[in-house]
MISE-91687 format. One record per residue (C-alpha): residue number from 1; residue in one letter; chain; x, y, z. Coordinates in nm, 2 decimals. Example, Ala and Ser with C-alpha at 12.3 -4.5 7.8 and 13.67 -1.06 7.14 Angstrom:
REM residues 2
pos  code  unit  c1  c2  c3
1  A  A  1.23  -0.45  0.78
2  S  A  1.37  -0.11  0.71
REM end
This chain:
REM residues 133
pos  code  unit  c1  c2  c3
1  M  A  14.49  25.16  18.10
2  T  A  14.59  25.07  17.79
3  F  A  14.84  25.21  17.58
4  K  A  14.75  25.24  17.19
5  R  A  15.10  25.29  17.01
6  T  A  15.45  25.41  17.11
7  G  A  15.70  25.60  16.94
8  L  A  16.02  25.83  16.93
9  I  A  16.04  26.19  16.80
10  L  A  16.41  26.31  16.69
11  Y  A  16.39  26.70  16.69
12  V  A  16.65  26.81  16.42
13  K  A  16.80  27.10  16.23
14  K  A  16.90  26.88  15.94
15  Y  A  16.57  26.78  15.83
16  E  A  16.56  26.71  15.48
17  E  A  16.89  26.52  15.53
18  C  A  16.75  26.32  15.81
19  I  A  16.43  26.25  15.60
20  T  A  16.67  26.10  15.33
21  F  A  16.86  25.92  15.55
22  Y  A  16.61  25.73  15.73
23  N  A  16.42  25.65  15.42
24  E  A  16.68  25.58  15.15
25  I  A  16.98  25.47  15.40
26  I  A  16.80  25.30  15.67
27  E  A  16.51  25.21  15.43
28  L  A  16.21  25.30  15.70
29  D  A  15.87  25.34  15.50
30  I  A  15.70  25.68  15.55
31  L  A  15.37  25.67  15.70
32  F  A  15.31  26.03  15.65
33  K  A  15.52  26.37  15.56
34  D  A  15.50  26.74  15.54
35  T  A  15.70  27.01  15.54
36  E  A  15.77  27.00  15.94
37  L  A  15.77  26.65  16.00
38  T  A  15.81  26.32  15.90
39  C  A  15.66  25.96  16.03
40  F  A  15.82  25.64  15.95
41  D  A  15.72  25.28  16.06
42  L  A  16.02  25.19  16.30
43  Y  A  15.89  24.80  16.28
44  G  A  15.59  24.82  16.52
45  T  A  15.64  25.15  16.65
46  Y  A  15.69  25.49  16.49
47  L  A  16.00  25.73  16.43
48  M  A  15.88  26.08  16.41
49  V  A  16.18  26.29  16.26
50  E  A  16.03  26.68  16.32
51  K  A  16.22  27.01  16.21
52  E  A  16.35  27.20  16.50
53  D  A  16.39  27.57  16.44
54  R  A  16.31  27.71  16.82
55  R  A  16.62  27.91  16.93
56  E  A  16.55  27.81  17.26
57  Y  A  16.55  27.45  17.21
58  L  A  16.86  27.45  17.01
59  Q  A  17.10  27.58  17.23
60  L  A  17.22  27.38  17.53
61  K  A  17.27  27.52  17.88
62  E  A  17.51  27.26  17.95
63  N  A  17.83  27.12  17.77
64  F  A  17.69  26.80  17.66
65  D  A  17.98  26.60  17.44
66  K  A  17.78  26.26  17.45
67  N  A  17.46  26.13  17.30
68  F  A  17.27  25.99  17.57
69  S  A  17.04  25.78  17.35
70  C  A  17.04  25.52  17.08
71  I  A  16.76  25.39  16.83
72  R  A  16.85  25.02  16.82
73  I  A  16.69  24.78  16.55
74  N  A  16.75  24.42  16.62
75  V  A  16.83  24.23  16.28
76  E  A  16.89  23.86  16.16
77  N  A  17.24  23.95  16.04
78  V  A  17.43  24.25  16.17
79  K  A  17.74  24.19  15.94
80  A  A  17.53  24.20  15.65
81  M  A  17.36  24.50  15.76
82  A  A  17.71  24.71  15.85
83  D  A  17.82  24.61  15.52
84  N  A  17.54  24.76  15.33
85  L  A  17.60  25.08  15.51
86  I  A  17.95  25.08  15.44
87  R  A  17.86  25.06  15.08
88  K  A  17.65  25.38  15.13
89  N  A  17.94  25.55  15.27
90  I  A  17.83  25.54  15.63
91  K  A  18.06  25.51  15.91
92  V  A  18.00  25.22  16.11
93  D  A  18.14  25.07  16.44
94  Y  A  18.12  24.70  16.39
95  Q  A  18.14  24.54  16.76
96  E  A  18.15  24.14  16.84
97  H  A  18.08  24.09  17.23
98  S  A  18.01  23.80  17.44
99  W  A  17.68  23.93  17.48
100  G  A  17.56  24.00  17.10
101  T  A  17.67  24.19  16.78
102  V  A  17.62  24.54  16.76
103  A  A  17.68  24.78  16.48
104  K  A  17.68  25.16  16.55
105  F  A  17.62  25.47  16.33
106  F  A  17.51  25.83  16.33
107  D  A  17.25  26.02  16.14
108  P  A  17.31  26.35  16.00
109  E  A  17.22  26.54  16.29
110  G  A  17.44  26.27  16.50
111  N  A  17.15  26.08  16.67
112  M  A  17.30  25.74  16.72
113  L  A  17.17  25.39  16.56
114  A  A  17.27  25.07  16.64
115  Y  A  17.19  24.72  16.46
116  K  A  17.20  24.45  16.72
117  D  A  17.15  24.07  16.64
118  E  A  16.81  23.95  16.76
119  E  A  16.92  23.61  16.84
120  S  A  17.12  23.69  17.14
121  F  A  16.88  23.96  17.23
122  M  A  16.63  23.70  17.28
123  S  A  16.88  23.49  17.46
124  Q  A  16.90  23.76  17.70
125  I  A  16.54  23.79  17.73
126  E  A  16.51  23.40  17.77
127  K  A  16.78  23.37  18.04
128  Y  A  16.61  23.65  18.24
129  I  A  16.27  23.46  18.22
130  I  A  16.42  23.12  18.34
131  R  A  16.61  23.33  18.67
132  S  A  16.30  23.51  18.72
133  E  A  16.08  23.19  18.77
REM end
């Protein structure tokens, strides 16, 4: 089996606000757009933001008080990216750890995103490869 492309779909209620966020705040290029969905280039994969208005999908049956996913984008300079978000009035949780630096933030729908430093990510991969050999 050969995979042709991978992507992520976000179903949102605040469609126009999310489109503005991903295009103007995160600065993702739009691949295509219509009134119900917009597809962004997410650095080698795609992010589809789709309007969700079906009532049965908008009502959760259980009490969820945590978002269990995060869209992570690896960057060269997390601090600069975080500062850029702050200038755009986005609340950012900037964290430096022994395993790397991240800046977590939310889109208008409450989906979590994070910038992560590419250097420490590549270091983690290299350490794993060496241990696996």
